[in-house]
Backbone of each chain as ProteinMPNN parsed JSONL, in Angstrom:
{"seq_chain_A": "NAGVTQTPKFQVLKTGQSMTLQCAQDMNHEYMSWYRQDPGMGLRLIHYSVGAGITDQGEVPNGYNVSRSTTEDFPLRLLSAAPSQTSVYFCASSNLRGYTGELFFGEGSRLTVL", "coords_chain_A": {"N_chain_A": [[-11.28, -10.522, -34.733], [-9.223, -12.191, -32.724], [-7.309, -11.756, -30.775], [-5.097, -12.818, -28.29], [-4.508, -16.179, -28.326], [-4.54, -19.156, -26.561], [-3.665, -22.57, -26.371], [-3.5, -25.915, -25.031], [-6.38, -25.311, -22.847], [-6.494, -26.698, -20.5], [-4.415, -29.224, -19.085], [-3.134, -32.368, -18.202], [-0.262, -33.947, -17.147], [2.16, -36.6, -16.944], [5.039, -37.025, -14.869], [8.028, -36.417, -16.585], [6.979, -36.544, -19.126], [6.583, -34.852, -22.285], [5.463, -31.741, -23.671], [3.778, -29.195, -25.602], [2.802, -25.896, -25.19], [0.624, -23.888, -26.904], [0.652, -20.661, -28.432], [-0.868, -18.001, -30.024], [-1.136, -14.937, -31.788], [-3.078, -12.372, -33.314], [-2.58, -9.742, -33.837], [-0.399, -8.629, -34.956], [1.766, -8.171, -33.296], [5.046, -7.41, -32.168], [6.268, -8.188, -29.801], [6.253, -10.963, -27.677], [5.458, -13.108, -24.948], [5.915, -15.443, -22.223], [4.444, -16.262, -19.167], [4.367, -17.652, -15.876], [1.961, -18.353, -13.389], [1.787, -18.536, -10.023], [0.497, -19.343, -6.783], [1.047, -16.858, -4.369], [3.392, -16.183, -5.572], [3.006, -14.615, -7.694], [3.173, -13.325, -11.036], [5.555, -14.702, -13.079], [8.171, -14.218, -15.33], [8.957, -16.302, -18.023], [10.055, -16.838, -20.675], [10.764, -14.604, -23.409], [10.12, -12.736, -26.435], [11.199, -10.494, -28.936], [10.708, -10.382, -31.555], [10.423, -12.223, -34.666], [12.607, -14.952, -34.701], [14.095, -14.045, -32.549], [14.746, -14.57, -29.234], [14.668, -14.503, -25.632], [15.745, -15.122, -22.267], [13.701, -15.167, -19.335], [12.883, -14.691, -15.888], [12.563, -17.311, -14.88], [13.577, -19.566, -16.617], [14.413, -22.244, -16.736], [13.923, -25.569, -17.77], [12.167, -25.049, -19.753], [11.592, -24.426, -23.22], [11.636, -22.181, -26.019], [10.643, -20.905, -29.221], [10.601, -18.716, -32.035], [9.374, -18.596, -34.863], [7.634, -17.331, -36.526], [5.848, -14.174, -36.68], [3.368, -14.449, -35.518], [3.204, -16.703, -33.823], [4.199, -18.322, -30.77], [5.338, -20.768, -29.306], [5.556, -22.687, -26.254], [7.681, -25.001, -24.887], [7.796, -27.912, -22.917], [10.187, -30.068, -22.083], [10.68, -32.268, -20.439], [8.521, -32.907, -18.235], [8.028, -31.755, -14.875], [6.809, -32.055, -11.483], [7.077, -29.537, -10.265], [6.485, -27.813, -12.252], [3.829, -27.556, -12.382], [1.281, -25.318, -12.808], [-0.317, -22.188, -13.728], [-0.233, -21.019, -16.941], [0.494, -18.144, -18.805], [0.274, -16.502, -21.874], [1.415, -13.56, -23.451], [1.218, -10.544, -25.366], [2.571, -7.644, -27.058], [2.666, -4.438, -28.713], [5.532, -3.143, -29.983], [6.151, -0.939, -31.465], [5.341, 2.44, -31.184], [5.026, 2.095, -28.52], [3.077, 1.35, -25.668], [3.22, 0.068, -23.349], [1.266, -1.71, -22.721], [0.314, -4.965, -22.171], [-1.214, -7.682, -23.798], [-3.141, -10.303, -22.791], [-3.495, -13.889, -22.954], [-6.039, -16.391, -22.219], [-5.037, -18.188, -20.473], [-3.398, -21.274, -19.502], [-3.938, -24.145, -17.778], [-1.813, -26.247, -16.185], [-1.14, -29.443, -14.947], [1.17, -31.465, -13.367], [1.767, -34.722, -12.665]], "CA_chain_A": [[-9.991, -10.298, -34.084], [-9.264, -13.064, -31.561], [-6.354, -11.347, -29.759], [-4.111, -13.84, -27.945], [-5.175, -17.466, -28.156], [-3.7, -20.204, -25.98], [-4.192, -23.944, -26.302], [-4.838, -26.18, -24.515], [-6.759, -24.589, -21.63], [-6.182, -27.588, -19.378], [-3.6, -30.377, -19.465], [-2.531, -33.151, -17.128], [0.887, -34.692, -17.641], [2.931, -37.379, -15.981], [6.434, -36.619, -14.783], [8.879, -36.91, -17.661], [6.362, -36.351, -20.436], [6.835, -33.568, -22.92], [4.307, -31.147, -24.311], [3.934, -27.828, -26.081], [1.695, -24.958, -25.05], [0.594, -23.052, -28.092], [0.203, -19.286, -28.299], [-0.947, -17.292, -31.295], [-1.784, -13.62, -31.722], [-3.414, -11.874, -34.651], [-2.497, -8.278, -33.768], [0.879, -8.248, -35.554], [2.635, -7.668, -32.238], [6.416, -7.911, -32.201], [6.666, -8.712, -28.499], [5.449, -12.034, -27.098], [6.085, -13.578, -23.719], [5.253, -16.469, -21.43], [4.521, -16.122, -17.724], [3.666, -18.62, -15.057], [1.31, -17.736, -12.237], [1.725, -19.457, -8.893], [0.004, -18.672, -5.572], [2.069, -16.227, -3.549], [4.594, -15.842, -6.371], [2.614, -13.686, -8.74], [3.482, -13.682, -12.415], [6.995, -14.727, -13.313], [8.484, -14.291, -16.749], [9.707, -17.507, -18.379], [10.808, -16.455, -21.874], [10.085, -13.605, -24.211], [10.646, -12.554, -27.786], [10.904, -9.16, -29.473], [10.456, -10.509, -32.979], [10.715, -13.54, -35.222], [14.008, -15.346, -34.631], [14.765, -13.451, -31.383], [14.156, -14.917, -27.943], [15.528, -14.234, -24.493], [15.266, -15.758, -21.055], [13.167, -14.35, -18.267], [13.322, -15.014, -14.53], [12.481, -18.744, -14.557], [13.581, -20.257, -17.904], [14.868, -23.631, -16.7], [12.909, -26.577, -18.028], [11.293, -24.572, -20.834], [12.2, -23.943, -24.46], [10.751, -21.433, -26.9], [11.147, -20.498, -30.521], [9.713, -17.722, -32.668], [9.636, -18.686, -36.302], [6.75, -16.37, -37.175], [5.396, -13.112, -35.786], [2.108, -14.791, -34.873], [3.227, -17.858, -32.926], [5.275, -18.367, -29.773], [5.066, -21.959, -28.494], [6.376, -22.978, -25.073], [7.887, -26.457, -24.826], [8.31, -28.561, -21.723], [10.84, -31.256, -22.642], [10.535, -33.366, -19.476], [7.735, -32.222, -17.215], [8.258, -32.031, -13.461], [5.706, -31.526, -10.655], [7.303, -28.12, -9.984], [5.971, -27.038, -13.372], [2.392, -27.396, -12.211], [1.079, -23.878, -12.736], [-1.13, -21.606, -14.79], [0.673, -20.349, -17.87], [-0.11, -17.08, -19.596], [0.994, -15.905, -22.983], [1.035, -12.154, -23.589], [1.903, -9.876, -26.472], [2.384, -6.198, -27.141], [3.184, -3.75, -29.881], [6.702, -2.371, -29.587], [6.127, 0.356, -32.163], [4.327, 3.229, -30.482], [4.851, 1.26, -27.325], [2.323, 1.94, -24.576], [3.423, -0.754, -22.165], [0.14, -2.596, -22.469], [0.398, -6.359, -22.57], [-2.493, -8.344, -24.035], [-2.972, -11.649, -22.27], [-4.385, -14.985, -23.274], [-6.91, -16.814, -21.118], [-4.29, -19.041, -19.557], [-3.4, -22.731, -19.657], [-3.675, -24.752, -16.462], [-1.048, -27.48, -16.352], [-0.872, -30.237, -13.756], [2.143, -32.538, -13.598], [1.637, -35.706, -11.582]], "C_chain_A": [[-9.953, -11.059, -32.756], [-8.333, -12.598, -30.46], [-5.307, -12.426, -29.551], [-4.853, -15.13, -27.624], [-4.187, -18.505, -27.65], [-4.422, -21.541, -26.05], [-3.109, -24.875, -25.766], [-5.145, -25.319, -23.292], [-6.417, -25.405, -20.386], [-5.367, -28.768, -19.898], [-3.073, -31.049, -18.209], [-1.428, -34.006, -17.741], [1.445, -35.577, -16.533], [4.365, -36.869, -15.994], [7.242, -37.251, -15.916], [8.284, -36.767, -19.051], [6.711, -34.98, -20.984], [5.535, -33.041, -23.516], [4.646, -29.728, -24.755], [2.655, -27.052, -25.818], [1.76, -24.003, -26.241], [0.092, -21.657, -27.753], [0.235, -18.626, -29.665], [-1.634, -15.955, -31.075], [-1.979, -13.09, -33.136], [-3.376, -10.351, -34.708], [-1.198, -7.752, -34.36], [1.833, -7.644, -34.52], [4.031, -8.264, -32.354], [6.759, -8.669, -30.924], [5.696, -9.799, -28.062], [6.202, -12.612, -25.918], [5.256, -14.671, -23.077], [5.521, -16.195, -19.954], [3.917, -17.359, -17.084], [3.151, -17.922, -13.813], [1.154, -18.79, -11.154], [1.264, -18.706, -7.657], [1.156, -18.109, -4.745], [3.323, -15.813, -4.303], [4.261, -14.837, -7.46], [2.894, -14.23, -10.123], [4.989, -13.622, -12.613], [7.282, -15.006, -14.786], [9.366, -15.498, -17.044], [10.652, -17.202, -19.548], [10.039, -15.354, -22.588], [10.795, -13.444, -25.536], [10.258, -11.163, -28.281], [10.725, -9.195, -30.99], [10.816, -11.896, -33.449], [12.225, -13.79, -35.209], [14.766, -14.835, -33.427], [14.033, -13.857, -30.111], [15.157, -14.634, -26.837], [14.902, -14.86, -23.263], [14.704, -14.735, -20.092], [13.718, -14.784, -16.922], [13.455, -16.505, -14.272], [12.491, -19.589, -15.834], [13.872, -21.756, -17.857], [13.711, -24.609, -16.872], [11.969, -26.228, -19.165], [12.131, -24.141, -22.037], [11.169, -23.161, -25.261], [11.45, -21.227, -28.239], [10.151, -19.51, -31.1], [10.042, -17.7, -34.16], [8.746, -17.74, -37.099], [6.371, -15.283, -36.177], [4.207, -13.567, -34.945], [2.233, -15.809, -33.74], [4.432, -17.866, -31.996], [5.016, -19.565, -28.857], [6.051, -22.13, -27.341], [6.465, -24.491, -24.909], [8.423, -26.882, -23.464], [8.893, -29.897, -22.194], [10.662, -32.479, -21.749], [9.841, -32.791, -18.251], [8.06, -32.708, -15.804], [7.097, -31.462, -12.648], [5.847, -30.04, -10.334], [6.807, -27.216, -11.115], [4.446, -26.987, -13.39], [2.099, -25.927, -11.961], [0.01, -23.48, -13.749], [-0.202, -20.769, -15.655], [-0.093, -19.328, -18.707], [0.846, -16.646, -20.691], [0.505, -14.467, -23.105], [1.822, -11.529, -24.728], [1.693, -8.367, -26.378], [3.041, -5.652, -28.391], [4.36, -2.896, -29.442], [6.767, -1.029, -30.303], [5.026, 1.182, -31.525], [3.994, 2.582, -29.161], [4.107, 2.009, -26.232], [2.545, 1.176, -23.278], [2.317, -1.735, -21.919], [0.409, -3.978, -23.029], [-1.018, -6.899, -22.743], [-2.321, -9.821, -23.693], [-3.941, -12.637, -22.901], [-5.178, -15.389, -22.042], [-6.201, -17.724, -20.121], [-4.432, -20.52, -19.876], [-3.026, -23.342, -18.317], [-3.038, -26.111, -16.667], [-0.831, -28.153, -15.003], [0.079, -31.356, -14.125], [2.116, -33.479, -12.403], [2.929, -36.472, -11.347]], "O_chain_A": [[-10.568, -10.636, -31.777], [-8.519, -12.989, -29.308], [-4.696, -12.899, -30.509], [-5.721, -15.159, -26.752], [-3.126, -18.707, -28.241], [-5.628, -21.629, -25.818], [-1.925, -24.653, -26.017], [-4.248, -24.665, -22.759], [-6.087, -24.844, -19.34], [-5.595, -29.252, -21.007], [-2.623, -30.387, -17.274], [-1.646, -34.701, -18.733], [1.227, -35.331, -15.346], [4.844, -36.347, -17.002], [7.153, -38.452, -16.17], [9.001, -36.858, -20.047], [7.085, -34.071, -20.244], [4.623, -33.809, -23.825], [5.651, -29.146, -24.345], [1.562, -27.492, -26.176], [2.794, -23.404, -26.537], [-0.78, -21.487, -26.901], [1.24, -18.684, -30.374], [-2.579, -15.841, -30.294], [-1.163, -13.324, -34.028], [-4.058, -9.739, -35.53], [-0.921, -6.555, -34.277], [2.603, -6.733, -34.823], [4.19, -9.459, -32.603], [7.463, -9.678, -30.967], [4.481, -9.602, -28.068], [7.433, -12.606, -25.888], [4.062, -14.812, -23.344], [6.652, -15.936, -19.544], [3.066, -18.027, -17.671], [3.796, -17.033, -13.258], [0.479, -19.802, -11.341], [1.607, -17.535, -7.494], [2.125, -18.813, -4.459], [4.211, -15.169, -3.743], [5.163, -14.271, -8.078], [2.858, -15.439, -10.352], [5.618, -12.599, -12.34], [6.707, -15.909, -15.393], [10.395, -15.698, -16.398], [11.873, -17.296, -19.424], [8.833, -15.192, -22.402], [11.905, -13.936, -25.74], [9.132, -10.711, -28.072], [10.606, -8.15, -31.629], [11.444, -12.663, -32.719], [13.012, -12.952, -35.649], [15.949, -15.137, -33.27], [12.859, -13.536, -29.925], [16.359, -14.537, -27.087], [13.696, -15.1, -23.213], [15.159, -13.593, -20.032], [14.874, -15.196, -16.818], [14.346, -16.932, -13.538], [11.504, -20.269, -16.114], [13.609, -22.466, -18.828], [12.673, -24.498, -16.22], [11.079, -27.008, -19.507], [13.215, -23.576, -21.897], [9.973, -23.443, -25.191], [12.668, -21.356, -28.363], [8.989, -19.479, -30.695], [10.857, -16.911, -34.638], [9.076, -17.386, -38.231], [6.552, -15.45, -34.97], [4.046, -13.135, -33.804], [1.445, -15.778, -32.795], [5.535, -17.472, -32.376], [4.524, -19.39, -27.743], [7.222, -21.764, -27.444], [5.447, -25.176, -24.806], [9.368, -26.297, -22.934], [8.151, -30.763, -22.657], [10.51, -33.596, -22.242], [10.485, -32.257, -17.347], [8.325, -33.887, -15.571], [6.464, -30.494, -13.071], [4.842, -29.353, -10.15], [6.72, -26.0, -10.951], [3.85, -26.435, -14.314], [2.613, -25.348, -11.004], [-0.493, -24.303, -14.514], [0.527, -19.913, -15.154], [-1.169, -19.606, -19.238], [2.042, -16.453, -20.473], [-0.674, -14.185, -22.89], [2.948, -11.933, -25.018], [0.773, -7.885, -25.718], [3.857, -6.313, -29.034], [4.195, -2.007, -28.607], [7.375, -0.085, -29.798], [3.909, 0.699, -31.34], [2.838, 2.528, -28.742], [4.443, 3.146, -25.901], [2.094, 1.61, -22.219], [2.409, -2.534, -20.987], [0.696, -4.137, -24.215], [-1.907, -6.612, -21.941], [-1.456, -10.499, -24.247], [-5.042, -12.282, -23.321], [-5.018, -14.815, -20.965], [-6.727, -17.993, -19.041], [-5.434, -20.964, -20.437], [-1.943, -23.094, -17.785], [-3.641, -27.013, -17.248], [-0.397, -27.519, -14.041], [-0.162, -32.106, -15.071], [2.405, -33.08, -11.275], [2.985, -37.335, -10.471]]}, "seq_chain_B": "AQRVTQPEKLLSVFKGAPVELKCNYSYSGSPELFWYVQYSRQRLQLLLRHISRESIKGFTADLNKGETSFHLKKPFAQEEDSAMYYCALRSISNFGNEKLTFGTGTRLTIIP", "coords_chain_B": {"N_chain_B": [[19.269, -5.449, -10.527], [15.84, -5.403, -11.562], [12.964, -5.039, -9.431], [9.777, -5.71, -8.057], [7.618, -5.028, -5.446], [4.85, -6.086, -3.667], [3.426, -5.717, -0.771], [1.132, -6.695, 0.483], [-0.709, -9.601, 0.426], [-3.369, -10.181, 0.629], [-6.255, -8.147, 0.855], [-8.885, -6.687, 2.511], [-11.709, -4.674, 2.286], [-14.312, -2.5, 3.325], [-17.268, -1.78, 1.483], [-17.516, 1.403, 0.032], [-15.521, 2.459, 1.575], [-12.151, 3.893, 1.648], [-9.566, 2.741, -0.609], [-6.299, 1.416, -0.73], [-3.717, 0.065, -2.457], [-0.577, -1.213, -2.093], [2.588, -0.655, -3.69], [5.95, -1.1, -4.271], [9.111, -0.418, -5.802], [12.273, -1.382, -7.255], [14.792, -0.194, -9.269], [17.343, 0.586, -11.488], [17.22, 2.222, -13.665], [15.191, 4.648, -15.48], [12.028, 4.583, -14.189], [9.085, 2.901, -15.379], [5.843, 2.408, -14.732], [3.013, 0.224, -14.072], [-0.391, -0.741, -13.437], [-2.064, -3.776, -13.35], [-5.081, -5.714, -13.684], [-7.019, -8.493, -12.657], [-10.05, -9.701, -13.013], [-12.553, -11.947, -11.715], [-12.685, -14.873, -13.597], [-11.907, -13.581, -15.898], [-9.609, -12.206, -18.346], [-6.27, -11.186, -17.572], [-5.699, -7.729, -17.45], [-4.726, -4.424, -18.518], [-4.891, -1.813, -16.165], [-4.083, 0.84, -15.4], [-1.501, 3.226, -16.318], [1.492, 4.861, -15.309], [2.49, 6.996, -16.775], [0.37, 8.078, -18.087], [-1.175, 9.389, -16.3], [-3.843, 9.054, -15.572], [-7.282, 8.507, -14.511], [-8.849, 5.573, -13.893], [-11.793, 3.791, -13.73], [-12.191, 5.041, -11.319], [-9.836, 4.682, -9.996], [-6.559, 5.812, -9.112], [-3.026, 6.359, -9.482], [0.036, 7.408, -8.282], [3.343, 8.054, -9.218], [6.007, 7.93, -7.081], [9.075, 8.868, -6.936], [10.966, 9.378, -4.984], [10.227, 7.779, -2.806], [10.176, 5.446, -4.11], [7.712, 4.292, -4.975], [4.434, 3.233, -6.084], [1.619, 3.448, -5.473], [-1.742, 2.241, -5.581], [-4.858, 3.827, -5.616], [-8.204, 4.423, -4.43], [-10.981, 6.389, -3.695], [-13.534, 5.548, -2.801], [-14.583, 2.422, -2.306], [-15.993, -0.082, -4.443], [-18.192, -2.9, -4.94], [-17.631, -4.246, -7.303], [-14.958, -3.894, -7.577], [-13.553, -5.938, -6.501], [-10.955, -8.119, -7.001], [-7.888, -9.448, -8.452], [-4.906, -7.697, -8.169], [-2.108, -6.503, -9.88], [1.038, -4.991, -9.72], [3.355, -3.621, -12.019], [6.562, -3.354, -13.598], [8.286, -1.789, -16.16], [11.211, -2.626, -17.9], [14.506, -2.489, -19.374], [16.468, -4.934, -20.798], [19.912, -6.143, -20.563], [20.517, -6.657, -23.159], [19.06, -4.889, -24.52], [16.395, -5.487, -24.686], [12.841, -5.43, -24.174], [11.187, -5.809, -21.051], [8.628, -6.841, -18.789], [8.154, -6.737, -15.473], [6.444, -8.305, -12.906], [4.779, -7.771, -9.746], [3.933, -9.728, -6.8], [1.256, -9.644, -6.48], [-1.957, -8.535, -5.21], [-4.806, -9.606, -3.621], [-7.834, -8.179, -3.692], [-10.662, -7.758, -1.753], [-13.916, -6.676, -1.59], [-16.065, -5.873, 0.936], [-19.496, -6.212, 1.307]], "CA_chain_B": [[18.118, -6.06, -11.188], [14.572, -4.761, -11.202], [12.147, -5.782, -8.491], [8.494, -5.086, -7.692], [7.148, -5.607, -4.188], [3.5, -5.788, -3.199], [3.536, -6.325, 0.553], [-0.123, -7.308, 0.951], [-1.258, -10.644, -0.456], [-4.817, -10.082, 0.738], [-6.736, -6.891, 1.432], [-10.352, -6.62, 2.568], [-12.154, -3.3, 2.548], [-15.759, -2.362, 3.243], [-17.826, -0.966, 0.401], [-17.591, 2.814, 0.372], [-14.302, 2.881, 2.268], [-11.03, 4.108, 0.719], [-8.705, 1.593, -0.925], [-4.919, 1.683, -1.152], [-2.899, -1.122, -2.694], [0.797, -0.731, -2.086], [3.562, -1.179, -4.635], [7.273, -0.486, -4.243], [9.944, -0.976, -6.859], [13.687, -1.02, -7.316], [15.24, -0.226, -10.665], [18.411, 1.569, -11.642], [16.909, 3.123, -14.769], [14.02, 5.495, -15.311], [10.946, 3.598, -14.06], [7.785, 3.027, -16.022], [5.056, 1.476, -13.923], [1.667, -0.09, -14.509], [-1.238, -1.619, -12.644], [-2.906, -4.707, -14.097], [-6.135, -6.27, -12.847], [-7.628, -9.742, -13.137], [-11.344, -9.982, -12.415], [-12.891, -13.364, -11.719], [-13.009, -15.494, -14.89], [-11.543, -12.708, -17.012], [-8.172, -12.131, -18.627], [-5.484, -10.105, -16.978], [-5.789, -6.569, -18.334], [-4.131, -3.2, -18.018], [-5.79, -0.889, -15.498], [-3.575, 2.169, -15.709], [-0.046, 3.383, -16.425], [1.808, 6.103, -14.603], [2.779, 8.103, -17.676], [-0.882, 8.641, -18.582], [-1.756, 10.202, -15.225], [-5.279, 8.985, -15.776], [-8.09, 7.824, -13.515], [-9.632, 4.523, -14.548], [-12.748, 3.176, -12.787], [-12.036, 5.727, -10.049], [-8.512, 4.417, -9.445], [-5.414, 6.619, -9.516], [-1.751, 5.927, -8.92], [1.081, 8.411, -8.507], [4.706, 7.564, -9.081], [6.81, 8.69, -6.125], [10.445, 8.376, -7.146], [11.706, 9.462, -3.726], [9.886, 6.613, -2.003], [10.114, 4.321, -5.067], [6.405, 3.673, -4.792], [3.408, 3.468, -7.093], [0.452, 2.886, -4.803], [-3.027, 2.377, -6.28], [-5.827, 4.357, -4.651], [-9.57, 4.743, -4.842], [-11.566, 6.98, -2.481], [-14.73, 4.846, -2.331], [-14.565, 1.091, -2.909], [-17.234, -0.667, -4.93], [-18.104, -4.359, -4.928], [-17.037, -4.737, -8.556], [-13.492, -3.735, -7.526], [-12.952, -7.182, -6.021], [-10.135, -8.694, -8.077], [-6.451, -9.566, -8.176], [-4.224, -6.547, -8.732], [-0.657, -6.661, -10.022], [1.869, -3.863, -10.097], [4.363, -4.092, -12.974], [7.625, -2.405, -13.936], [8.919, -1.999, -17.465], [12.656, -2.434, -17.873], [15.231, -2.855, -20.587], [17.511, -5.887, -20.44], [21.262, -5.815, -21.014], [20.563, -6.777, -24.613], [18.169, -3.877, -25.094], [15.06, -6.021, -24.882], [11.804, -5.006, -23.25], [10.641, -6.786, -20.106], [7.675, -6.343, -17.805], [8.297, -7.525, -14.246], [5.254, -8.173, -12.073], [4.81, -8.093, -8.332], [3.275, -10.984, -6.438], [-0.186, -9.461, -6.557], [-2.796, -8.346, -4.021], [-6.215, -9.943, -3.855], [-8.703, -7.213, -3.028], [-12.051, -8.192, -1.551], [-14.765, -5.603, -1.077], [-17.1, -6.44, 1.787], [-20.726, -5.416, 1.102]], "C_chain_B": [[16.825, -5.386, -10.697], [13.763, -5.651, -10.273], [10.893, -4.999, -8.19], [7.971, -5.805, -6.455], [5.739, -5.127, -3.884], [3.371, -6.474, -1.843], [2.283, -7.049, 1.034], [-0.597, -8.351, -0.046], [-2.767, -10.534, -0.515], [-5.17, -8.747, 1.365], [-8.253, -6.896, 1.366], [-10.753, -5.23, 3.012], [-13.675, -3.274, 2.446], [-16.147, -1.472, 2.059], [-17.962, 0.468, 0.869], [-16.369, 3.348, 1.096], [-13.187, 3.127, 1.247], [-10.174, 2.848, 0.577], [-7.312, 2.098, -1.256], [-4.175, 0.371, -1.267], [-1.458, -0.658, -2.887], [1.671, -1.441, -3.124], [4.856, -0.399, -4.471], [8.151, -1.162, -5.279], [11.409, -0.625, -6.612], [14.145, -1.228, -8.747], [16.246, 0.884, -10.85], [18.125, 2.577, -12.755], [15.721, 4.007, -14.445], [12.776, 4.6, -15.28], [9.709, 3.941, -14.881], [6.892, 1.957, -15.397], [3.616, 1.382, -14.376], [0.926, -0.832, -13.394], [-2.088, -2.456, -13.599], [-3.926, -5.313, -13.132], [-6.673, -7.546, -13.5], [-8.915, -9.974, -12.364], [-11.64, -11.463, -12.558], [-13.315, -13.817, -13.11], [-12.776, -14.551, -16.073], [-10.029, -12.717, -17.2], [-7.53, -11.012, -17.822], [-5.477, -8.927, -17.96], [-5.162, -5.341, -17.677], [-5.194, -2.329, -17.354], [-5.331, 0.545, -15.753], [-2.056, 2.166, -15.717], [0.331, 4.753, -15.894], [2.004, 7.27, -15.56], [1.498, 8.766, -18.173], [-1.535, 9.563, -17.568], [-3.281, 10.212, -15.319], [-5.962, 8.344, -14.578], [-8.975, 6.831, -14.26], [-10.49, 3.84, -13.497], [-12.575, 3.771, -11.392], [-10.686, 5.513, -9.383], [-7.482, 5.421, -9.983], [-4.157, 6.038, -8.89], [-0.711, 6.978, -9.271], [2.443, 7.791, -8.286], [5.467, 8.487, -8.143], [8.233, 8.151, -6.203], [11.253, 8.416, -5.859], [11.473, 8.243, -2.848], [9.862, 5.331, -2.838], [8.814, 3.55, -4.897], [5.458, 4.055, -5.911], [2.114, 2.857, -6.558], [-0.826, 3.194, -5.58], [-4.094, 2.79, -5.266], [-7.191, 4.559, -5.287], [-10.286, 5.246, -3.611], [-12.754, 6.194, -1.918], [-14.826, 3.485, -3.036], [-15.96, 0.647, -3.326], [-17.069, -2.186, -5.015], [-17.431, -4.902, -6.173], [-15.514, -4.533, -8.61], [-12.798, -4.995, -7.021], [-12.241, -7.878, -7.171], [-8.724, -8.897, -7.561], [-5.758, -8.419, -8.886], [-2.714, -6.788, -8.729], [-0.019, -5.328, -10.403], [2.981, -4.382, -11.01], [5.313, -2.967, -13.352], [8.211, -2.761, -15.288], [10.408, -1.731, -17.336], [13.259, -2.866, -19.196], [16.375, -3.771, -20.173], [18.872, -5.408, -20.958], [21.382, -5.876, -22.535], [19.619, -5.796, -25.288], [16.766, -4.368, -25.322], [14.107, -5.578, -23.79], [11.425, -6.14, -22.3], [9.633, -6.097, -19.211], [7.746, -7.28, -16.612], [7.105, -7.247, -13.345], [5.564, -8.416, -10.605], [4.021, -9.363, -8.065], [1.756, -10.866, -6.379], [-0.844, -9.262, -5.2], [-4.228, -8.697, -4.386], [-7.073, -9.013, -3.003], [-10.113, -7.771, -2.953], [-12.818, -7.032, -0.945], [-15.928, -6.25, -0.331], [-18.364, -5.596, 1.666], [-21.213, -4.744, 2.384]], "O_chain_B": [[16.748, -4.878, -9.578], [13.868, -6.876, -10.328], [10.928, -3.773, -8.079], [7.89, -7.033, -6.423], [5.467, -3.927, -3.846], [3.223, -7.695, -1.781], [2.365, -7.92, 1.9], [-0.857, -8.043, -1.21], [-3.379, -10.76, -1.56], [-4.492, -8.269, 2.275], [-8.838, -7.086, 0.299], [-10.217, -4.681, 3.975], [-14.26, -3.939, 1.591], [-15.431, -0.538, 1.7], [-18.46, 0.728, 1.965], [-16.2, 4.561, 1.218], [-13.256, 2.637, 0.12], [-10.071, 2.023, 1.484], [-7.156, 3.087, -1.972], [-4.02, -0.351, -0.282], [-1.169, 0.183, -3.739], [1.52, -2.632, -3.395], [4.854, 0.831, -4.526], [7.96, -2.335, -5.598], [11.731, 0.299, -5.865], [13.921, -2.276, -9.353], [16.017, 2.011, -10.41], [18.715, 3.656, -12.786], [15.295, 4.106, -13.294], [12.499, 3.918, -16.266], [9.346, 5.105, -15.048], [7.155, 0.761, -15.518], [3.065, 2.306, -14.974], [1.537, -1.462, -12.531], [-2.731, -1.94, -14.512], [-3.679, -5.416, -11.93], [-6.764, -7.652, -14.723], [-8.886, -10.39, -11.206], [-11.063, -12.149, -13.401], [-14.197, -13.218, -13.726], [-13.387, -14.715, -17.129], [-9.277, -13.17, -16.338], [-8.176, -10.032, -17.451], [-5.273, -9.115, -19.159], [-5.08, -5.239, -16.453], [-6.273, -2.128, -17.913], [-6.095, 1.366, -16.259], [-1.41, 1.251, -15.207], [-0.44, 5.703, -16.022], [1.718, 8.413, -15.205], [1.539, 9.906, -18.636], [-2.347, 10.416, -17.925], [-3.92, 11.253, -15.164], [-5.315, 7.719, -13.738], [-9.748, 7.205, -15.142], [-9.976, 3.363, -12.485], [-12.789, 3.085, -10.393], [-10.413, 6.089, -8.33], [-7.531, 5.821, -11.146], [-4.219, 5.317, -7.895], [-0.595, 7.387, -10.427], [2.673, 7.094, -7.297], [5.56, 9.69, -8.387], [8.555, 7.118, -5.616], [12.133, 7.579, -5.657], [12.402, 7.731, -2.222], [9.56, 4.256, -2.32], [8.808, 2.335, -4.704], [5.648, 5.06, -6.595], [1.587, 1.89, -7.108], [-0.969, 4.27, -6.16], [-4.221, 2.188, -4.2], [-7.323, 4.822, -6.482], [-10.219, 4.601, -2.565], [-12.965, 6.171, -0.705], [-15.119, 3.421, -4.23], [-16.959, 0.949, -2.672], [-15.955, -2.693, -5.146], [-16.732, -5.913, -6.108], [-14.861, -4.946, -9.568], [-11.575, -5.101, -7.107], [-12.853, -8.189, -8.192], [-8.398, -8.574, -6.419], [-5.992, -8.189, -10.073], [-2.13, -7.212, -7.732], [-0.493, -4.634, -11.302], [3.493, -5.479, -10.789], [4.932, -1.798, -13.42], [8.588, -3.908, -15.528], [10.821, -0.736, -16.74], [12.614, -3.516, -20.019], [17.164, -3.423, -19.295], [18.971, -4.417, -21.682], [22.244, -5.225, -23.124], [19.405, -5.869, -26.498], [16.009, -3.748, -26.069], [14.498, -5.376, -22.641], [11.353, -7.299, -22.709], [9.764, -4.91, -18.909], [7.438, -8.467, -16.721], [6.793, -6.092, -13.055], [6.481, -9.161, -10.26], [3.505, -9.994, -8.988], [1.054, -11.868, -6.245], [-0.361, -9.751, -4.179], [-4.791, -8.155, -5.338], [-7.042, -9.055, -1.773], [-10.682, -8.201, -3.956], [-12.423, -6.475, 0.079], [-16.673, -7.059, -0.885], [-18.318, -4.387, 1.896], [-22.228, -4.047, 2.369]]}, "name": "protein", "num_of_chains": 2, "seq": "NAGVTQTPKFQVLKTGQSMTLQCAQDMNHEYMSWYRQDPGMGLRLIHYSVGAGITDQGEVPNGYNVSRSTTEDFPLRLLSAAPSQTSVYFCASSNLRGYTGELFFGEGSRLTVLAQRVTQPEKLLSVFKGAPVELKCNYSYSGSPELFWYVQYSRQRLQLLLRHISRESIKGFTADLNKGETSFHLKKPFAQEEDSAMYYCALRSISNFGNEKLTFGTGTRLTIIP"}
């Protein structure tokens, strides 16, 4: 049982490049989300999903796209990277049935945009 | 809109001294609050939730609706408590979707 798996762990991009951060969970969780962690800003919600085919915006969605075609996967796409998107990105999931409020986090993906 | 405030970015406490990490929230609905912790080189993980009224690793937190606070306390700090602590608030969006809003975090350092 791997839990929440994020790839890649590290990535360097040039301004304007595109990339996808992958997130997969094997716990059959309905809820999946993406956060970015910046010094002094804490964790800010980018996008989230409560099930396959359902996504919603969080606090800082601009510049990011998501889709949820399966329960297991929730990729985060940067269409045209900007230096302001340099951050550590965390994917997290939880079980909405019998909800306890506990989010299970991935190890994080450190992205640098030059 | 919901908001979580952690006023201290950094907190240093001597080993054996009491610890209090502050958290205040604003939310129009019925609040559900959590503390998450991130130890060095580990994943962010749930420490405790207010509805459980539990003590985890010696930490407790009481929800005070009058003061809209959910401060995290421990009577005697230990070196292994050094970590980043986040307070979080569960809310329901206008579309009925679940969200967890985090504060900016407090880095706790225990001085030996």
